[in-house]
MITORVEX-987446 format. One record per atom (N, C-alpha, C, O): x, y, z. Coordinates in steps of 0.1 Angstrom, whole numbers, plus 5000, padded with zeros to 4 digits. Layout:
N
XYZ;...
END
This chain:
400
500849885001;500050034999;501050114999;501050194989;502050115009;503050245008;503850254997;504150364992;504250154993;504850174978;503750234964;504150304955;502450174967;501850244955;501250374956;500750434947;501350434969;501250574975;502350634969;502250734962;503450584973;504850644968;504950624954;505350724948;504750544947;504750554930;503950694925;504450784917;502550674931;501550764927;501850914929;501451014922;502850934941;503351074945;504451074935;504251174928;505551004932;506150994923;505851024908;506551104902;504950974900;504551004893;503751154888;503751204877;503251184901;502451334898;503651414899;503951474889;504451424909;505851514907;506451514898;507051624896;506551374889;507151404877;506351494866;506851564858;505151464868;504351494857;504051664859;503751744850;504251694874;504051844877;505251924874;505252044872;506851824873;507851914871;507951934855;508452034850;507351834847;507451814834;506551964829;506852024820;505651994836;504452074832;505152214832;505152304823;505852214848;506752334848;507452364839;507352474834;508452274834;509552284826;508952344813;509452434807;507752284808;507152314794;506652494796;506952584789;506052494806;505452644808;506852754809;506952874806;507752674814;508952764816;509552814801;509952934798;509452664792;509852684779;509352764769;509852834760;507852754774;506752844766;507052964768;507153034758;507353034783;507853154785;508953194778;508853314773;509853134776;511353164770;511053164754;511853234747;510253094748;509653114737;509353224734;509853274724;508453284741;507653384740;508453514741;508353614734;509453494750;510553634753;511353634740;511653734734;511653514736;512853504726;512053574712;512653634703;510653534712;510153594699;510153734698;510453804689;509653764711;509353944713;510654024710;510754134705;511853914716;513353974715;513453984698;513554094692;513353874690;513353844675;512553964673;513354054673;511254004672;510754114667;511054244668;510854334660;511754264682;512454394683;513854414675;514354514670;514354284676;515954304665;515454344651;515954444646;514454264646;513754324635;513954434631;514654484623;512754494642;512354664638;513354724640;513154844638;514554704644;515654784648;516654764635;517154864630;516854634630;517354644618;516854694607;517654744599;515454694604;514354774595;514654904597;515254964588;514454984609;514855114608;516655174607;517055294605;517355064610;518655134604;518755094593;519955124589;518255034585;518455014571;517655134564;518155194555;516255174569;515555284566;516855394566;517255434556;517355464581;517955554582;519055574572;519155684565;520155434571;520955434561;520355464548;521155514541;519255444544;518855454530;518755634531;519655704526;517855674538;517455804540;518655884537;518855974528;519455844545;521055954542;521855944533;522556044531;521855814524;522455804512;521555884502;522055954493;520455864503;519355934493;519756104495;519956174485;519856154508;519656324510;521256354505;521456464500;522156294506;523656344501;523656324486;524556374480;522756254480;522756264463;521356304457;520856244447;520856404463;519256424460;519556584451;518556644448;520856634449;520856734447;520256774431;520156884425;519556604423;518856644411;517556684414;516756704405;516956694427;515556734429;515656904431;514556954431;516656964432;516757094433;516757184420;517457144410;516057294419;516357374407;517357484411;517657564402;517857484424;518657574427;520257524423;520357404419;521057594424;522357514423;523057484435;523257564444;523457364434;524257324444;526157274445;526657184438;526657324452;527557284451;528457214463;528357244475;529257124459;529857044471;531157074473;531857024464;532057164485;533157194488;534157104487;534257044498;535057074480;536457024480;537357044486;537756954494;537857144485;539057204490;538857364496;538057434491;539757394509;539757514516;540457564518;541157484525;541057684517;542257764518;542157874530;541657974526;542257874541;542257954551;542958114546;544058104540;542558214548;543158354546;543758424556;544458374564;543558544554;543958614568;542758634580;541658584578;543158704591;542558734598;542558874605;543558924606;541558924608;541459084608;540559114623;539459064626;541259184632;540559214645;539559344643;540159454640;538259334644;537259444648;536959464662;537259394672;536259614661;536159674677;535159744671;535359834663;533759704677;532659854675;532659964687;533459954696;531760054684;531660174693;531460104706;532060174715;530860004710;530459964721;531559864729;531659804740;532359864720;533859784727;534059654725;534959584729;532859614717;532859464716;533859374702;533659384690;534659294708;535959264699;535659174692;535159074698;535759164678;535459004670;536559024661;537459114660;536358904656;537558884646;537158794631;536658674630;537558874622;536858824610;537958744604;539158784605;537558594596;538558524587;537858514575;536658514574;538758494565;538758474552;539158324546;540058254549;538158304537;538458164532;538458184516;537858274510;539158084509;538858044497;538557884491;539257784490;537457924488;536857784484;536557704473;535857764466;537057594470;536957534455;535657444456;535357374465;534857464446;533757354447;533257284435;533657324424;532357174434;532357104424;530657094422;529957034430;530257174413;528457204411;528157024406;528656954397;527057024418;526156904417;525356844409;525256724407;524457004403;523356974395;523257094384;524057184382;522257074380;521957224366;522857194357;523457094358;523157284345;523757324336;524957304338;525357214330;525657344346;527257314351;527557204359;528557214367;526757114358;526957004368;528456944366;528756944354;529256884374;530656834371;531456934371;532556894372;531457074370;532057174366;533057234381;532557264391;533857244379;534957314395;534857454393;535357524384;534057494405;534057654406;534557724423;534557674435;534857824419;535757894433;534857984439;534058044432;534958004449;534258094461;535058184470;536158134473;534758294475;534958354484;534358354497;533258414497;534658304510;534058334521;534758414535;535858404540;533858494539;534458544551;533458534562;532258584561;533958474576;533458464586;534158484600;535358484601;533258504611;533458594619;533358484632;532658384630;534058514645;534058424659;532758414660;532158304660;531958544662;530558584668;529358454658;528458394663;529958464643;528958414637;527558464635;526758384631;527258574638;526158624640;525558624625;524458564623;525958684614;525458644600;526558574593;526558604581;527258504598;527858434587;528258284592;527758234602;529258224583;529658094593;530658044586;530958074574;531157974591;532757914585;532257764578;531457684583;532857764567;532457624557;533657514560;534657544566;533357394554;534357294559;534257204544;533357194536;535257144545;535557034533;534356924531;534356844541;533556904523;532456784522;531156854525;530056794523;530956964529;529657024529;529257084514;530057134506;527657074513;527157104503;526257224506;525357224515;526557334497;525857474498;525157484485;525457424474;523857574488;523557654477;524357774474;524857864482;524257774458;525557914453;524757944439;524257864431;524658064439;524758164427;525858194418;526758284420;525758114406;526758144398;526858224388;525958274382;528158254385;528258374376;529458354366;530458294369;529258404351;530358384343;530758524340;530058594333;531758564344;532858654340;534058654335;534958604341;534058694322;535258704312;535758534312;536858474314;534258484308;534658324306;535058224314;535358114310;534958274327;535458194342;534158194351;533558294353;533858064355;532758044362;533158064377;534058004382;532458174384;532558174398;531058174404;530058204398;531358124416;529958124425;530158194440;531158204447;528658244442;528858304457;527758194464;526658144460;528358174477;527358084482;526258194490;526458304494;525358134491;524158164494;523558104509;523358164519;523457994506;523057904521;523557794519;524257754510;523057734532;523857594535;522557514534;521457564536;522857354528;521857304525;521757194536;522657124536;520957184543;520457124557;519457024556;518956984567;519156974546;517756874545;518456724549;517656634551;519756714551;520356584554;520356604569;519956494573;520556664577;520656734588;518956674594;518656574600;518256784589;516556804590;516156654593;516056594603;516056574576;515756444575;516256364586;515356294591;517456354591;518056254600;517256264610;516556164614;517256384614;516756434630;515256344629;515056244635;514556414620;513256354618;513156214620;512256174628;513956104613;514355974613;514555914627;514255804631;515156024635;515755934647;514455974657;514355914667;513756064654;512456104662;511656004659;510955984669;511255934650;510155844644;510755684651;510055614657;511855664648;512655574653;512155554668;511555464673;512455624672;512655634690;510955624695;510655544704;510055694687;508955684689;508255504686;507455444693;508955474675;508355354670;508755234680;508055144683;510255274685;510755144693;510355154709;510255054716;510055304716;509555314728;507955314727;507555274738;507055334718;505655324721;505155214711;504155154714;505755184700;505055114691;503955174683;504155274676;502855114683;501655154678;501155314681;500955404673;501055314695;501055434702;501555564692;500955654686;503055524692;503955624686;503555684673;503555804670;503355584667;502555564648;501555704653;501655824648;500555654662;499555724662;499855874665;499255954658;500755914674;501256034678;502256104666;502556224666;502656024656;503056084644;501956134636;501956234629;500956034635;500256084630;499256204633;498756274624;499056224645;498556374650;499256474646;498756574641;500556454648;501656554648;501556604633;501456724632;501456534622;501356554610;500256624605;500256704596;499056574614;497456644606;497756804615;497256914613;498256784621;498056914629;498857024621;498457134620;499856984617;500757034612;500257104597;500457214594;499656994589;498557034578;497857104582;498157214577;496957124589;495457214595;496357344596;496057444590;497357314604;498157494606;498557564595;498457684594;498957484585;499657534573;498057574563;498357644553;496957534564;495857554560;495457704568;495257804561;495357704576;494557814584;495557944581;495058054578;496757924581;497858054580;497658084565;497758204561;497457974555;496958004542;495758054539;495658124529;494958024547;493558104548;493758284551;493358384545;494658264564;494558404568;495458474559;494958594559;496558464551;497358514540;496358584530;496258704527;495258454523;494658464511;493458554514;493258654507;492758534524;491658654530;491958754536;491158844539;493258764538;493358904545;492558944556;492359074557;492158894562;490858894573;491459014582;492658994586;490559134587;490959214596;490759154610;491659194617;489959084615;489759024626;490258854625;489458764627;491258834621;491758694623;492058594634;492258474633;492158684646;492358614657;491258484659;491658384663;489858484655;489158384656;489258304644;488258234642;490058304637;490358184627;491458074634;491657954632;491958154640;493158094647;492358034662;492957944669;491358074667;490558014676;489657884672;489157794679;489557914661;488857784656;489857634652;489757504653;490757724648;492057604646;492457574659;492657444660;492557624669;492757564683;491757474684;492157354686;490357484684;489457374683;490057194676;490157074680;490357254664;490357144657;491957104660;492156984660;492957164663;494257084666;493956994677;494456874677;492757034692;492856974700;491856824696;492156714700;490856854689;489756754688;490756644678;490556524679;491656674670;492356604663;493256494670;493156374671;494256564677;494956514688;494256394695;494556284693;493456434702;492756344713;491956214705;491956094708;491456274695;490756144687;491856014683;491755894684;492956074680;493856004669;494455954684;494055844687;495155994692;496055924704;494955834715;495055714718;494155914718;493055854729;491755764723;491255664728;491355824712;490255744707;488855824710;488655904720;487955814702;486555854703;485755764716;485155664714;485855814727;485255734738;485155904748;485256024745;484755834760;484355924772;485555964781;485256014792;486655944778;487755994781;488556114773;489256204779;488256094760;488556164750;487556304751;488056424750;486156284754;485456394757;485656474769;485756604768;485756424781;485956484791;487356564792;487556644801;488456524783;489756564784;489656684772;490456784773;488656674762;488756814754;487856894761;488257014760;486856894770;486056984777;486857044787;486657164789;487656964793;488856994803;489657124798;489857224805;490057094786;490757164778;490457304774;491157404777;489457304767;488457394758;488257484772;488257604771;488057444785;487557534796;488757604800;488757724801;489657534803;491257554810;491757694798;491957804802;491857664787;492157714777;491557874779;492157974781;490057844775;488957974773;489158054787;488758174786;489458024800;489658074811;490758134809;490458254807;491758104809;492958124809;493058264800;493158374806;492958264787;492758334779;492358484784;492958584786;490858434787;489958544792;490558614800;490658734798;490958564812;491558634823;492758734819;493058834824;493458674808;494558754805;494558864798;495458954797;493258874790;493058964780;492359104792;492559224792;491459024801;490759114810;492059204817;492259334817;492859114822;493959204829;494959284821;495659364827;494959264807;495859354800;495159474796;495759574794;493559454796;492759554796;492659654805;492459774803;492759594818;492159664828;493459764835;493359864842;494959694830;495959744833;496559844823;497759864825;495959904813;495959984799;496659884788;496759934777;496959804789;497259744776;498659804770;498759824758;499559824776;501059894774;501659824765;502559884759;501459704762;502859604758;502859644743;501959674736;504159634742;504859674728;504459564719;505359474719;503459544711;503059464702;503959474688;504159364682;504459584686;505159624676;506459554678;507259564669;506659504687;508259414686;508259304682;509259234682;506859274677;506759104670;507359124657;507059214650;508359014654;509059004645;508258974632;507458894630;508659054624;508059034607;506359004607;505658914603;505959154615;504359144621;503759244606;504159364604;503059184598;502559214585;500959254587;500459334579;500259194599;498759214601;499059334615;500059414617;497759314622;497559364631;498559274644;498159164649;499659354647;500459284661;499959244671;500459144678;498759324675;498059264688;496859104684;496459014692;496659124673;496059014668;496958884667;496558774673;498058894659;499258794663;499458764672;499458644675;499658854682;500258794695;499058734705;499358664715;498058774702;496858694707;496558534704;496458444711;496558544688;496758404680;497858334687;497558224693;499058374685;500358264690;499958214706;500258094710;499358314712;499058284728;498158194730;498158134741;497158174720;495958064721;496857944718;496957844726;497557944706;498057804705;499157754713;499357634715;499657854718;501157814735;500057744743;499957624745;499357854746;498357814757;497757694757;497657634767;497057634743;496457544740;497457414743;496957314748;499057424739;499657334743;499957274756;500157154759;500057374763;500257394781;499457314787;499957214793;497957344787;496857304790;496657174786;496357094795;496857124773;496556984767;497356894775;497256774773;498056934782;499656834785;499056814800;498956694804;498756904805;498256904820;496756834822;496456754831;495956894812;494356794813;494856634809;494456544817;495356614800;495556444794;496256384804;495856264805;497256414812;497956374824;496656344834;496256224838;496156434837;495056424852;493856314847;493656204853;493156364837;492056264830;492456134831;491956044838;493856134822;493955964824;494355904832;494455784830;494555954843;495155904860;493955904864;493655794869;492955974863;491655954871;490955824865;490355724871;491055834854;490455694844;491055564852;490455474857;492255594851;493155434858;492755424870;492455304874;492755524879;491955484891;490755414891;490555304895;489955494885;488755444884;488755264880;487955174885;489555254871;489455104866;490055014876;489854894877;490855094883;491354964892;490454954907;490454844914;489655074910;489155064922;487755104918;487655224920;486755054913;485655074905;484455124915;483355174910;484655114931;484055164940;484755284946;484155314956;485755354942;485855434949;484955584946;484455614935;485155654958;484055794959;484755874947;485855854944;483655984942;483956074936;484756194939;485156264930;484956214955;485356294962;487056274960;487856354956;487256114965;488556084963;489156094949;490256144948;488456054939;488856084923;489056234922;489856264913;488356334930;488956464928;489856494933;490656574929;489956424945;491356464954;492556414946;493556474947;492556284938;493556234935;493856314917;494956274912;493256374911;493356474903;494156584905;495156614900;493556634916;494356764924;495956734926;496856804922;495956604934;497456574936;498156584923;499056664921;497656474911;498456494900;498456604894;499356624886;497556704895;497856874892;498956904900;500056934895;498856904912;499956984921;501556914919;502556984922;501656754912;502856754912;503356784896;504556804894;502556804887;503056864873;503157004870;503657054861;502457064881;501957224877;503357254877;503757284866;504257264888;505557334891;506557294874;507057374866;506657184873;507557124861;507057174845;507757174835;505557204846;505257254832;505457424831;505657494820;505257474843;505457604843;506957644838;507257734829;507857554848;509257574844;509757574829;510557654823;508957434823;509257424810;508857524801;509657544791;507557624802;507357724795;508357824799;508857874789;508757854811;509957954812;511057904806;511758004801;511557804804;512657764799;512557784783;513457854779;511657744775;511257784764;511257904758;511657924747;510857984765;510958154764;512158224765;512458324758;512958154776;514458194781;515258154766;515958234760;514858024761;515858024749;515258074735;516058074725;513858124734;513758194723;514358344727;514758404718;514458394736;514858534738;516258544746;516658624754;516858464742;518458464746;519058534739;519558644743;519058494725;520158554717;519658704714;520558794713;518558734711;518158924711;518658964725;519559054726;518258914735;518358984749;519958984749;520359084754;520958894745;522458934746;522859034735;523759124737;522159024725;522159164713;521859284721;522559384721;521159264725;520559434732;521559474744;521659594747;522159384750;522959394762;524259444755;524659554759;524859384747;526059404741;525959524733;527059574731;524959594727;525059714723;524759794732;524259884726;524859814743;524659914752;523459924759;523360004768;522359854756;520859894761;520759864775;521459774779;519959934782;519559874798;518959754801;518459694792;518859704812;518159604816;516359624812;515659534807;515859764816;514659794814;514059784797;513159724792;515059864793;514859864776;514659694770;513759654764;515859634776;515859504769;514659434771;514159374761;514159434787;513259364788;511859384782;510959304779;511759564780;510459564773;510359524758;509359484754;511559544750;511359534738;511959374732;512059344720;512359294744;512559154739;512059044745;512058934739;511559054757;511058964771;509458974774;508658884777;509059134771;507559144780;506859054770;506458954777;506559044759;505458934753;505558844757;504558794763;506858774756;507358634762;506858594773;506258494774;507158674785;506558664800;505158674798;504458604806;504558734791;503158754793;502458604787;501758524793;502758594775;502158464772;502758364781;501858274781;503658334787;504358254798;503158224811;502658124817;502958364814;501958384824;500558344825;500058284834;499958374811;498658354810;498658214805;497658144809;499658134798;499657984795;499857924813;499157824815;500557964823;500157944835;498957944842;498457864850;498558084837;497158074849;496457954841;495957874847;496357944828;495657804822;495757694827;494857624830;497157674829;497557544835;496957524848;496357404849;496757624860;496657634872;495157614875;494757574885;494157654861;493057644864;492457494858;491657424864;493057454846;492757324841;492757224853;491857134853;493457224863;493957104872;492357094880;492056984884;491457174883;490157154892;489257134882;488257074885;489657174869;488557164859;488457024854;487456954851;489956994853;490156834842;489856744860;489056654859;490256764869;489856694879;488256674884;487656574889;487756794881;486256774885;485456704876;484556624879;485856764861;485056694849;485156544851;484156474849;486756494855;486656324852;485956264865;485556154864;485656314877;485256254887;483756264889;482956194896;483456374879;481556364880;481456284869;480356224869;482056254860;481656164849;481256024855;480155974850;481855934867;481255844870;480255834881;480255904891;479555774880;478755714891;479055584901;479455484895;478855584912;479555514922;479155364916;477955334913;480255254916;479755134911;479955134897;480055024891;479955234892;479755204876;481355174870;482255244872;481555054863;482855024856;482955114844;482055154838;484255134842;484555214831;484955154820;485155224809;485155004821;485454954808;486155004797;487255064799;485555004784;486455094774;485955254770;486255324760;485255284780;484655424779;485755524775;485555644773;
END
């Protein structure tokens, strides 16, 4: 009797051990399959990147403008310069030999001169192997060239490839949806800018308000999907953006609206409306970031705890908002600093005071950042409240 029980026990143990090994092997196979897919994806992306790089350095045939590739450079003299504000610079000269890559004079060797300064404000130093756009001239039977601009498509396209590759590797299908939303929003933006130029409207601010609604709807529907979470996020974004912009406009009007709107670069229409249009788009981006984080967190909490109270959901949303409020506002300020850094340094280096420099180079950016900060602060309770009020106690979220 004991021997029979022992045999049965050993048989059960062997079967259990075999099944455990089988499950382990299945897990290893699944892991190997995932690793193989990841490896194939990486190899495909690398091959695409190599093809794109090779194509862009040989795409001169696609351009109407003449392109030259620098084959040899001879450095010339260096001259020290000093302006009335005691700013010291050094100007250098270069003699450049190029080969034309396209057009009527393809394959011809041409010569050009270049001067560049250490400051590099309006010029740049060229190197062997670079491709440049040139204006060709024929004098006394000799072909000469003047460099007009640097050919940058290789760098721009390779950076775009890097962004796309990272999104695909880290986010998979969601990364592709993000790329699609960015591309569509860019197309919509170009359409509205073209409408503004074509129609030449007096009150074009409302045109870009409409574009802001479209940006929001497109982004949310593509990334989140058409569901309850998308609707709640959209409502929170609209509420936060509208409230922030309204408060900003009221404060500007109440305080006299003494901003130098004419300080906007290349303002060909009403500077104030251009400023407000840019403010709407910038405010929308900041508010969308905060609202999306808060609403998605509240929905995830509800999925994990179906019987949680609305007050607890609201408090959770506020906590998320408080944690992201500071970093988001700091990001806005850092972007503003990056945009105004060059002009600020230029104003200081040419003898202007801090007050004058701030008034003409920084005041508009500061106001935009403050309005965006107001919008972020207001969207925290708005998003938390809308998300928590969406659910009734005991109602499951599902795929809403």
